[in-house]
Phi, psi and omega in degrees: 000131182285164178297326180293319179295318177299320180295320179297322180295315182292330183274354183289132175231140181302135178260185181298327179296318178299319179297320179295318180297313180298316180297320180294316180295322178293320178296319178296317178297319180295320181284343181258041177275095186265180179302322181298326179289321177294319177301314180299318181297310181296321180295317180296316180297315180298317180297316181292320179295320177295335178276005177086012180269138182290164179297320181298311180293328178298317179294323176298315183294314181296317181296323183279331186265341185279142174267352181274120184295327179297316178295323176298315181293319178299312181300318180296315181291317178298318180299320179297319179292319180298321180290340175271006177088011179273161181277166178296317179295322177301318180295317180296324180292340178268008178235065185293343177289341184242328186231144181255185182296328178299312179299314182299313185293317180295315180295320178297318178296322178296322178294318182292327181274349182078015181244039186301314180300316180296319181294319178296319178295318179294321180297316178295323178295322178296317178298321179296312183295310183295322177298314181295317180291324178295319178295319177296317181296312179295321179298321179295327179274336184288324183301307179296327178296317178296318180298320180294316180298315179298318180297318180295315179298317180296319180294316179298319178298321179296313184286333183265330188243322187266305185298322178303322178293324179289317182291334178296335178294322182292336181292341179278357180250133180273143175056037179273119181271107182275142174299155185299324181291326177291318179297321179296316178297321179296316180297320179295318180298316179297319180299314179297322180292321184280330189244019186295328177292316179297323179295317178298317178297317180297318179296321179296316179295319179297320178297319179295314179298317179301312182296316181294314183296313183279003171274344179276161179296320179295320179295317179298318180294319179296315180297318181292324177295322176296316181299320181292338182263001176280129181305141180069305180295321179298315179294319179298319179295317178298316180295322180299313181285333175294317178297316177300316181303311183289317182294316179294319179298315180297318180295316182293325176291323177295333179281356177095013180276144177280177185298317182299312179298318182299309185284333175295315178290322180298324178300321181282328183290313185297319173068012179253123186308315183295323177286324177296321178296318179297315181293326176299322177291323176299315181298319179301317179290324179295323177295338178267014179064029175265176182269165174297322180300332181303329178265315187297333181295340179257002183255044185293343176292332182246323183244114179305149184298325180293328176292317179300320179295319179293325174296319178300315178298318179297321178292319183290329179265002181059034179219060183295327180300320179295320178296319178293325175300317179295322177297315182294323178301321181283309192276334175294317178294317179297320180295315180298317178294322182293319179295317178297317181292326183298321179297321180289331180279317184293323183302308179294328178297315180293323178295320177296319180298312180293320178300321178297318179295318180297319180296317180298314180295319180297319178298320179295317181291315180292329174296320177295315180298320180296318179294321178296319179294322177293319180293331179273358179076025180272000000 
């Protein structure tokens, strides 16, 4: 490197473009604060606290060592609140872009119980488990959805682009008797060609109506009720929310929250109308000094009867956490097996469905070819 080049390097100062680029990347980093980043943050704080490092020093260490701008900003803001004498939970509650009411309440309960490091570690573990199971669950439903979309696109391409050219060949033959399946395919193809604009408009309107309806509470509840009644998927969905229900309840009780506080927060976390209604009924009975089992024994559509009995045993022995552990041992394994099995079951079903459509189209085309060959005397 020449002396002139070295001088140019030393004389370089960031310009306005550099500032814009840095600000844009920082904004992007701030907006991409995902669950994995929250898990990392809680794990780091728990690890440092268990090592005897204070919260103030922990925020300093995380802020200085992290390459994630969102974590740097969080650490800086939390540190500012801590130095003003505020609690860790208070600081998280003042950062709604990164932490929700669930995080605030659990951390606050951990502070009050004196088990903050354990609660933070448990909270990060819950996020890890629920994230992984949610990804598996969505993946199991995503595969058939992709297969259906691909099948629809392929069928539309056949009826709009391929079959019209084939059927045009038959128009050159007089008195050609087409098989009924060929005539049906031709009529469908003609319909799609003549009405494709109307079909697109109808689909757009249906999509809009679907989006508006299922954005309402009644629509969400209706969709979830439909989902629960779909074979295999419905059972898988029930098990998924049952596991969330038990894990969240166990964590909040470990944080020192009473039943009323636990179920009030749980009602907001689950966010599903049918489960919120059930939890609302549980809260109503708890205010009357009744047991959780008093409600769950009648909620067999959402909570299996054996789970309700185990909750009853836990309440009677004053060891509900142990009962929930036993429930989780059974249903977590069942849920994982069910998600794995669903992919293996759905795949051949979708292949048979697509194979059936291909066979129908092939029969129609070969029927046309056979009639043309007969008319030509071949």
